[in-house]
C-alpha positions in Angstrom: 43.1 -23.8 99.9 42.2 -26.8 101.8 41.5 -26.6 106.0 43.9 -28.1 108.0 42.5 -31.1 109.5 43.5 -31.8 113.4 44.4 -35.0 114.9 42.1 -36.8 117.4 42.9 -38.8 120.2 41.1 -42.3 120.7 39.9 -41.0 123.9 38.7 -37.2 122.3 37.2 -39.1 119.6 34.7 -41.8 121.5 33.8 -38.6 123.7 33.0 -36.9 121.0 31.1 -39.8 118.9 28.1 -39.6 121.2 27.6 -36.3 121.5 27.9 -36.3 117.0 24.9 -39.2 117.0 22.8 -37.4 119.1 23.6 -34.0 117.1 23.1 -36.1 113.5 19.6 -37.6 114.9 18.5 -34.2 115.7 19.9 -32.3 112.8 19.6 -35.2 110.1 16.3 -34.0 109.0 16.8 -30.8 108.5 20.2 -31.4 106.6 18.5 -33.4 104.2 15.8 -30.6 103.9 18.3 -28.4 103.6 20.0 -30.8 100.8 16.7 -31.2 98.9 16.3 -27.5 98.9 19.9 -26.4 97.5 19.2 -29.3 95.1 15.4 -28.1 94.0 16.9 -24.3 93.6 19.6 -25.8 91.1 17.1 -27.4 89.1 15.1 -24.8 89.1 18.2 -22.4 87.9 19.5 -24.5 85.3 15.5 -24.9 83.9 15.1 -21.0 83.5 18.4 -21.0 81.9 17.6 -23.1 79.0 14.5 -23.7 77.0 12.1 -25.8 79.2 8.5 -24.5 78.4 9.5 -23.2 75.3 8.6 -24.2 71.6 10.3 -23.5 68.6 8.2 -24.5 65.3 10.9 -24.9 62.3 9.5 -24.8 58.9 12.0 -25.9 55.6 12.3 -24.1 52.6 11.7 -25.4 48.7 14.0 -27.9 47.5 14.4 -29.4 51.1 12.8 -30.8 53.6 12.4 -30.9 57.2 15.8 -32.7 58.0 17.4 -29.9 56.7 17.0 -28.7 60.2 18.0 -31.3 62.1 21.5 -30.3 63.3 19.4 -27.2 64.7 17.1 -29.4 66.5 19.6 -31.6 68.0 21.2 -28.0 69.4 17.2 -26.6 70.7 16.9 -30.0 72.3 20.0 -30.1 74.2 18.7 -27.2 75.7 15.3 -28.9 76.6 13.5 -26.6 74.2 10.6 -28.1 72.5 11.5 -28.3 68.9 9.1 -29.3 66.2 10.1 -29.6 62.1 7.2 -29.7 60.3 7.4 -31.3 56.9 5.6 -29.2 54.4 4.1 -30.5 51.1 5.2 -27.3 48.4 2.5 -28.0 46.6 1.3 -24.5 47.1 1.7 -21.4 49.8 -2.0 -22.3 50.8 -1.5 -26.2 51.8 1.9 -25.1 53.7 0.4 -22.3 55.8 -2.7 -24.3 56.5 0.2 -27.5 57.5 1.8 -24.7 59.9 -1.2 -23.3 61.4 -2.2 -27.2 62.2 1.8 -27.9 64.0 1.2 -24.3 65.5 -1.9 -25.0 66.9 -1.3 -28.3 68.0 1.6 -26.9 70.9 0.9 -24.9 74.0 2.9 -22.3 75.5 5.2 -19.6 74.2 6.6 -20.5 70.7 9.1 -18.9 68.0 8.2 -19.6 64.6 11.1 -20.0 62.2 11.2 -20.4 58.4 14.2 -21.0 56.0 14.2 -19.7 52.3 10.7 -20.2 51.0 9.4 -21.0 54.3 9.7 -17.2 55.1 6.4 -16.8 53.2 4.6 -19.7 55.2 5.8 -18.6 58.8 4.6 -14.8 57.6 1.1 -15.7 57.2 1.0 -19.0 59.4 2.0 -16.7 62.5 -1.0 -14.3 61.9 -3.2 -14.0 64.9 -1.8 -16.8 67.1 -1.9 -15.8 70.5 1.0 -17.5 72.1 3.8 -16.6 69.2 6.5 -14.6 70.8 8.5 -13.8 67.8 9.1 -15.1 64.4 13.0 -16.1 63.1 14.0 -16.1 59.3 17.3 -17.5 58.2 17.7 -16.1 54.8 14.2 -16.4 54.0 11.6 -14.4 52.3 9.7 -11.6 54.4 6.9 -10.5 52.3 4.7 -7.3 52.7 0.9 -8.0 52.2 -0.1 -8.5 48.3 4.0 -9.3 47.5 4.8 -13.0 46.1 8.1 -14.7 46.0 8.2 -13.9 42.8 7.7 -10.5 43.3 10.4 -9.8 46.0 12.7 -11.7 43.7 12.5 -9.3 41.1 13.3 -6.2 43.3 17.0 -7.3 42.7 19.1 -9.0 40.3 18.8 -12.2 40.1 20.8 -14.5 42.2 22.9 -17.1 40.1 20.7 -20.2 41.1 18.1 -18.8 39.1 19.3 -20.1 35.7 19.3 -23.7 37.2 15.4 -24.3 38.0 14.1 -26.4 35.9 11.3 -29.4 35.9 11.9 -32.3 38.0 10.9 -35.9 38.0 7.8 -35.1 39.5 5.5 -33.7 36.8 4.3 -30.0 37.1 7.3 -29.2 39.8 10.5 -27.9 40.1 13.8 -28.5 41.2 17.4 -27.4 41.0 19.4 -29.2 38.8 21.7 -31.4 40.6 25.3 -30.3 39.4 24.0 -26.7 39.9 23.0 -28.0 44.1 26.1 -27.4 45.0 27.7 -24.8 44.4 24.7 -22.5 43.9 22.7 -23.7 46.9 25.0 -25.4 49.2 28.9 -24.2 48.6 29.9 -24.4 52.2 29.7 -28.2 53.1 32.0 -30.9 51.8 31.3 -31.5 48.4 30.2 -35.1 49.0 27.5 -34.3 51.6 26.2 -31.7 48.8 25.8 -34.0 46.2 23.6 -36.2 48.5 21.5 -33.6 49.0 21.2 -31.9 45.4 19.6 -35.7 44.6 17.5 -35.9 47.9 15.5 -32.2 47.2 11.9 -31.8 47.5 10.6 -30.3 44.2 8.0 -27.6 44.6 5.1 -26.5 42.8 5.5 -23.0 40.8 2.3 -21.8 42.4 4.4 -21.3 45.7 5.8 -18.5 44.1 3.3 -16.8 42.6 0.8 -16.5 45.0 0.5 -13.3 47.1 1.0 -13.3 50.5 -1.9 -12.4 53.2 -1.5 -10.1 56.2 2.0 -10.5 57.8 3.0 -11.9 61.2 6.0 -9.7 61.5 3.7 -6.9 62.2 2.1 -8.4 65.3 5.5 -9.6 67.0 9.1 -9.0 66.9 11.3 -10.7 64.0 14.7 -11.8 64.2 16.6 -12.1 60.6 20.2 -13.7 59.5 21.6 -12.9 56.5 24.0 -15.1 54.2 26.0 -12.8 53.0 27.6 -15.8 50.6 23.9 -16.5 49.3 23.7 -17.5 45.6 20.0 -18.7 46.0 18.5 -15.6 47.5 20.5 -11.8 46.6 21.9 -11.0 50.1 20.7 -7.4 49.1 17.1 -8.6 49.1 18.0 -10.0 52.3 18.8 -6.8 53.8 16.2 -5.0 52.2 13.7 -7.4 53.7 15.4 -7.8 57.1 15.3 -3.7 57.3 11.4 -3.5 55.9 10.1 -5.7 58.8 12.6 -4.0 61.8 13.9 -7.2 62.3 17.2 -7.5 65.0 19.7 -8.8 62.0 22.9 -10.4 62.0 25.1 -11.4 58.8 27.2 -14.5 58.4 29.6 -15.7 56.0 27.2 -18.6 54.8 25.7 -20.0 51.6 21.9 -20.2 51.2 21.8 -23.0 53.5 22.5 -21.9 56.4 20.3 -24.3 59.0 22.6 -26.9 57.7 26.0 -25.1 57.3 25.9 -23.0 60.3 23.5 -24.5 62.7 25.1 -22.7 65.9 24.3 -19.5 64.3 21.1 -20.2 63.1 20.2 -21.7 66.9 21.8 -18.4 68.9 19.4 -16.3 66.9 16.2 -18.5 67.8 17.4 -18.3 71.7 17.7 -14.7 71.3 14.3 -14.9 70.1 13.1 -16.9 72.7 14.7 -14.9 75.4 13.2 -11.4 74.1 9.7 -11.8 76.6 
């Protein structure tokens, strides 16, 4: 509702103008100070409601690279999080852990470490004894106990459909998903033309990544969150549920393919936000 504005006569206006000028001269500085304080309060409120001062380090899985996080990174940056998508070599689990540790050492302040797929093996190890780490987020990812390998975990449940299609790649000694099988078994919930591009853009992985046992797990040191992809054809969803329960993770389930960071970035983003706010 708007207030009614009364009409002023010319005499009344001129009489009041002198008073108004004097009043403005006396109160102008205070008014500006009050405005500045109000603006500062609003900025502080916005900052506290966003990711200002928080780091999110994202690690990709096998058969993809750091660009698989691009949609999630955009959402994080829009909320002022300091996002870093690590480009791991996929040459060995030790190499991948080492590079992720370097990334973590390059930043300061509260940090959430996120892994997709095979990268769950990486973050479980890279996050151990990191003083500024506040949480781990697993997106359809492996969460090993000490001494377990990727292959050990996969053997606990019936194999996922993609297991029949992991073959030698163009890089000698490295493997990838047979490109025709990539759209239906890795990322069946994006448009087929997009999936076909990703199929021939794969980053091959060294088999030793899958056979190396894990060290002491970081999930015993910090809280964890887990996203189960109910329509996963790369990791058995029941294995995901088993791992999430075993590590005591706060868990959500979504109707996603294995590649949730690509096909359901908003869900992944919301889970990261939940982890970042649990301090």
